[in-house]
C-alpha positions in Angstrom: 36.3 146.0 181.1 35.4 148.9 178.9 31.8 149.3 177.8 31.1 146.8 174.9 29.1 149.5 173.2 32.1 151.7 172.9 31.9 152.0 169.1 28.2 153.1 169.3 29.1 155.6 172.0 31.7 157.1 169.9 29.6 157.2 166.8 26.5 158.6 168.6 28.4 161.3 170.5 30.3 162.5 167.6 27.3 162.4 165.2 25.4 164.6 167.6 28.3 167.0 168.0 29.0 167.2 164.3 25.4 167.8 163.5 25.3 170.7 166.0 28.6 172.2 164.9 28.9 171.4 161.1 27.4 174.7 159.9 29.5 176.7 162.3 32.8 174.8 161.5 32.3 175.1 157.8 31.7 178.8 158.1 34.7 179.3 160.3 36.6 177.9 157.2 35.3 180.5 154.8 38.0 183.2 154.3 35.5 186.0 153.7 33.7 186.9 157.0 29.9 186.7 156.8 27.6 189.1 158.3 27.3 188.1 161.9 26.3 189.5 165.3 28.8 190.3 168.2 29.5 187.4 170.6 28.5 188.4 174.2 30.8 185.7 175.6 34.0 187.5 174.7 35.7 189.3 177.6 35.3 193.1 177.7 39.1 193.6 177.3 39.1 191.7 174.0 37.9 192.8 170.6 34.3 192.1 170.0 34.0 188.6 168.5 31.5 187.6 165.9 28.9 185.1 166.8 28.7 181.8 165.1 27.6 182.4 161.5 24.0 182.1 160.6 24.3 182.0 156.8 24.2 178.9 154.8 27.4 176.7 155.0 29.8 176.5 152.1 30.4 172.7 151.9 33.2 173.0 149.4 35.3 175.4 151.5 38.4 173.9 153.2 39.5 174.6 156.7 41.0 178.0 157.5 44.5 176.9 156.5 45.3 180.3 155.0 44.9 181.8 158.5 47.6 179.6 160.0 51.3 180.3 159.3 53.2 177.7 157.3 55.7 175.5 159.0 58.9 177.4 159.9 57.1 180.7 160.2 56.0 182.5 163.3 53.0 184.7 163.6 53.0 187.2 166.5 51.2 187.4 168.7 50.7 183.7 169.4 47.0 183.4 170.0 45.5 180.6 172.2 41.7 180.2 172.3 40.3 178.8 175.5 36.7 177.7 174.7 35.9 176.2 178.1 33.1 176.2 180.7 33.5 179.3 182.9 29.9 179.1 184.3 27.5 176.3 185.0 27.9 172.8 186.5 31.2 171.9 184.9 32.9 175.2 185.6 34.2 173.5 188.8 36.6 171.5 186.6 37.4 174.1 183.9 38.0 177.2 185.9 41.0 176.1 187.9 42.9 174.9 184.8 42.0 178.2 183.1 43.5 180.2 186.1 46.6 178.1 185.9 46.8 178.8 182.2 46.5 182.6 182.9 49.4 182.4 185.3 51.6 180.5 182.7 50.8 183.1 180.1 51.7 185.9 182.4 55.0 184.4 183.4 55.9 183.6 179.8 55.1 187.2 178.6 56.9 188.7 181.5 60.0 186.6 180.4 59.8 187.9 176.8 57.3 185.6 175.2 57.8 182.6 173.0 60.5 183.0 170.5 60.0 186.7 171.0 56.3 186.7 170.5 53.7 187.8 173.0 51.1 185.1 174.0 47.5 186.2 173.9 44.7 184.0 175.3 41.2 184.5 174.1 38.7 183.2 176.7 35.1 182.2 175.7 32.4 180.6 177.9 30.8 177.4 176.8 28.3 177.8 179.8 28.4 173.9 180.5 26.7 173.3 177.2 28.3 171.1 174.5 26.6 173.1 171.7 27.6 176.5 173.1 31.2 175.5 173.7 31.4 174.4 170.1 30.1 177.8 169.1 32.6 179.4 171.3 35.4 177.5 169.6 34.3 178.7 166.2 34.4 182.3 167.5 37.9 181.7 168.8 39.0 180.5 165.5 37.4 183.6 163.9 39.2 185.8 166.3 42.5 184.3 165.1 43.1 181.4 167.6 46.1 179.4 166.4 45.7 176.6 169.1 42.5 175.7 171.1 42.2 174.7 174.7 39.2 172.4 175.2 37.2 171.5 178.4 38.1 168.9 181.0 35.7 166.2 179.7 35.0 164.2 176.5 31.2 164.8 176.5 31.5 168.6 177.2 34.8 169.1 175.4 34.8 167.1 172.1 33.0 169.8 170.2 36.0 172.0 170.7 38.3 169.3 169.4 36.1 168.8 166.4 36.3 172.6 165.6 40.1 172.5 166.1 40.6 169.4 163.8 38.4 170.8 161.0 40.4 174.0 161.1 43.7 172.2 161.1 44.6 173.4 164.6 46.1 171.6 167.5 43.5 171.2 170.3 44.4 170.2 173.9 41.9 169.3 176.6 42.8 170.6 180.0 42.1 167.3 181.6 39.6 165.0 179.8 40.2 161.5 181.0 38.0 159.3 178.8 39.9 157.1 176.3 37.5 158.4 173.7 39.5 161.7 173.9 42.0 160.4 171.5 43.4 161.0 168.0 41.6 157.9 166.9 38.3 159.5 167.7 38.8 163.1 167.3 41.8 163.5 164.8 45.5 163.6 164.6 46.0 167.1 166.0 44.0 166.5 169.3 45.5 165.7 172.7 44.6 165.7 176.4 46.7 166.5 179.4 45.1 163.8 181.6 46.0 160.1 181.9 43.1 158.1 180.5 40.6 156.5 182.9 42.1 153.0 182.4 45.3 154.3 184.0 43.4 156.1 186.8 41.3 153.1 187.5 44.3 150.9 187.5 46.2 153.1 190.1 43.2 153.3 192.3 42.3 149.6 192.2 45.9 148.4 192.8 46.1 150.9 195.8 42.8 149.6 197.3 43.3 145.8 196.7 47.1 145.4 197.1 48.5 148.3 199.0 45.7 148.7 201.5 44.4 145.1 201.5 40.7 145.9 201.1 39.6 142.6 199.5 35.8 143.1 199.0 34.6 146.1 197.1 31.5 147.9 195.8 31.4 150.3 192.9 28.9 153.3 192.8 28.8 154.7 189.3 27.1 157.6 187.6 25.9 156.2 184.3 25.6 159.7 182.7 29.0 160.3 181.3 31.6 158.2 179.5 34.3 159.3 182.0 32.4 158.0 185.0 31.3 154.8 183.3 34.7 153.9 181.9 36.6 154.8 185.2 34.2 152.5 187.1 34.6 149.7 184.5 38.4 149.9 184.4 38.6 150.0 188.2 36.5 146.8 188.5 38.6 145.1 185.9 41.9 145.9 187.7 40.5 145.2 191.1 39.4 141.7 190.1 42.6 141.2 188.2 44.5 141.5 191.5 42.3 138.8 193.1 39.9 141.0 195.0 36.2 140.4 195.1 33.6 142.9 193.5 30.5 142.5 195.6 28.1 144.8 193.7 27.9 147.6 191.1 25.4 150.2 192.2 24.2 152.6 189.4 22.6 156.0 189.5 22.0 158.9 187.1 23.6 162.2 187.5 21.2 164.8 189.2 19.1 162.2 190.9 19.8 164.1 194.2 18.6 161.2 196.4 20.5 158.0 196.9 18.5 156.2 199.6 17.8 153.1 197.3 21.5 152.9 196.5 22.5 153.1 200.1 20.0 150.5 201.1 21.3 148.3 198.3 24.7 148.4 199.9 23.4 147.9 203.4 21.5 144.8 202.3 24.5 143.1 200.9 25.4 139.7 202.5 29.0 140.9 203.1 29.8 144.4 204.1 32.3 146.1 201.7 35.8 146.8 202.7 36.1 149.6 200.2 33.7 151.7 198.0 34.8 153.0 194.6 32.9 156.2 193.8 32.8 157.3 190.2 30.7 160.5 190.3 31.0 164.2 189.6 30.2 167.2 191.8 27.9 168.0 193.4 26.6 164.4 193.5 29.8 162.9 195.0 29.7 165.0 198.1 26.0 164.2 198.7 26.6 160.5 198.2 29.5 160.4 200.7 27.4 162.2 203.3 24.5 159.8 202.8 26.7 156.8 203.1 28.3 158.1 206.3 24.9 159.0 207.8 23.7 155.5 207.2 26.6 154.1 209.2 28.7 152.9 206.2 32.2 153.8 207.2 34.1 151.8 204.5 37.0 153.6 202.9 36.1 155.4 199.7 38.3 155.6 196.6 37.8 157.4 193.3 39.3 159.5 190.6 40.3 163.1 190.1 36.7 164.3 190.6 37.2 163.8 194.3 40.2 166.0 194.3 38.6 169.4 194.5 38.1 172.0 197.2 34.4 171.9 196.5 34.2 168.2 197.3 36.3 168.4 200.5 34.0 171.4 201.6 30.9 169.4 200.7 31.7 166.3 202.8 33.1 168.4 205.7 35.3 167.0 208.6 32.7 164.5 209.9 31.9 162.6 206.6 35.4 163.5 205.0 37.3 160.6 206.3 39.1 157.6 204.9 38.7 159.0 201.3 41.5 158.3 198.8 41.3 160.2 195.4 43.6 159.3 192.6 44.7 162.5 191.0 47.1 164.2 188.5 49.6 165.7 191.0 49.9 166.4 194.7 50.0 170.2 195.0 52.5 170.4 197.8 56.2 170.7 198.4 56.4 166.8 198.4 56.1 167.1 194.6 59.3 169.1 194.2 60.8 172.5 194.0 59.0 173.4 190.8 55.6 172.7 192.5 56.6 174.8 195.5 57.4 177.7 193.1 54.1 177.2 191.3 52.2 177.4 194.6 54.1 180.6 195.6 53.6 182.2 192.2 49.9 181.3 192.1 49.3 182.7 195.7 51.1 185.9 194.8 49.1 186.4 191.6 45.7 185.4 192.7 45.8 185.8 196.5 44.5 182.4 197.1 45.8 178.7 197.5 45.7 176.4 194.5 43.9 173.7 196.5 43.8 171.0 193.8 45.7 169.5 190.9 43.3 171.1 188.3 45.1 174.4 188.6 48.4 172.7 187.7 46.8 171.0 184.6 46.3 174.4 182.8 49.6 175.8 183.8 51.3 172.7 182.4 49.3 172.8 179.2 50.7 176.2 178.4 54.2 175.2 179.4 54.0 172.2 177.1 52.9 174.4 174.2 55.7 176.8 174.9 58.3 174.0 174.6 56.7 172.6 171.5 56.5 175.9 169.8 60.1 176.7 170.7 61.1 173.4 169.2 59.2 173.8 165.9 59.2 177.6 165.5 55.6 177.5 164.3 52.0 177.0 165.5 51.0 175.3 162.3 48.8 172.3 163.2 50.5 169.4 161.6 54.0 170.5 162.6 53.0 171.3 166.2 51.1 168.0 166.6 54.2 166.0 165.4 56.3 167.9 167.9 54.1 166.8 170.7 54.3 163.1 169.8 56.7 160.7 171.4 58.5 163.6 173.2 58.9 163.9 176.9 58.1 167.4 178.2 59.1 168.7 181.6 56.1 169.9 183.5 55.5 171.0 187.0 55.2 167.9 189.1 56.9 165.6 186.6 56.9 164.8 182.9 54.4 164.1 180.1 54.5 162.5 176.7 52.0 161.3 174.1 52.1 158.4 171.7 51.7 158.9 168.0 48.5 159.6 166.3 48.0 156.0 165.1 48.3 154.9 168.8 45.7 157.4 169.9 47.9 160.2 171.4 47.7 158.3 174.7 49.0 160.5 177.5 51.8 159.1 179.7 52.4 160.9 183.0 52.5 159.7 186.6 49.6 159.9 189.0 49.4 160.6 192.7 47.1 159.3 195.5 45.9 161.7 198.1 44.1 161.1 201.4 41.3 163.0 203.1 41.0 162.7 206.8 38.8 164.9 209.1 38.1 167.0 206.1 41.8 167.7 205.5 43.7 166.8 202.4 47.2 165.3 202.5 49.6 163.3 200.3 49.4 159.5 200.4 52.0 158.7 197.8 52.5 157.6 194.1 51.9 154.2 192.6 53.0 152.8 189.3 50.3 150.1 188.3 51.5 146.7 187.4 48.4 146.1 185.4 46.6 148.5 183.2 43.3 147.4 181.5 43.5 147.6 177.8 41.5 150.1 175.9 39.0 148.3 173.6 
């Protein structure tokens, strides 16, 4: 089940984020621009951006409502602020969606824009630092962003959602999977493109226990982030719900860079595991798999979308990269339909490389959803746009997505795929609709 300290986790994380960002957010709300320094993170092709204000905050000021057009009005160009991690450790998850978003913006503008308006995307680097990505979000608002794109993680992305909410803007994470990334936690204008980890865990566990018949399992979990903890907990819940036996939960902390004790813990179990659930981020996940295989532990390995990257497949290589089954957002291949085949071809033509994982599609779909919602409402005003995103199915590359209403958390609803890695090569295993999904507590 989900961590019993969930309430404390929410309060603690948001308190830290709010303390770091409160001065910046409140200043972004002041109509008169303070004296500030240029922001080096802004791309050279964009106008110089002011850095986060350093003057004293104005607590009575309201969010920058005046900068946002009223419902029914359209302000051209449509400005989307992407405050994401373009460098550092989490760039592995944020850069592919950003490239997908760039492609979608190009295609939309080439076709005449949204309701006749050009789409402009401001890109600012959070440098894999929660405080800096919050500052970047403030700068994006100061530059005129009408919607904010947030990073692919709750811990590293919620500061952007806080800035968006305080300024009355819709914010959408590229692919944050923690159930904490919800409107209940972050506000009624905040969304994520990714199914929550309770769904990811349920799909993976049912695949392992029922579809593949692996009845004895071990969980290896990085205790650093909410995503990895919650995914492991939900997987264990669903795995045992289906009648399979959890032999052991093996903990480690991100960045340990040595896993001998964890490997020994698994080797010393009375029964050998028939499957290992790995809930870890890069680069740790590749190193863990190599050490498991080097120790002669050849049990199949399952996990979430963090195992669905070209970097992970390259890290494990053909020898260790076998019998691995990631659960992910989409299968990026012709098996997913004509629209996916078209995306792949367009991406290759534009960037001269293959989109080798589903993260590229997440950013592309994010922009496509915004296009449909803005066309529907005729505005980028936060409250109207958020309402348009609720309880409405949107066609996306690879399927369909919808969100529940704000009172229900803006829970994302979209199918998931299971892929397979054999001899260092990625292929499509199939899709699975879980018969049991652990409740979010």
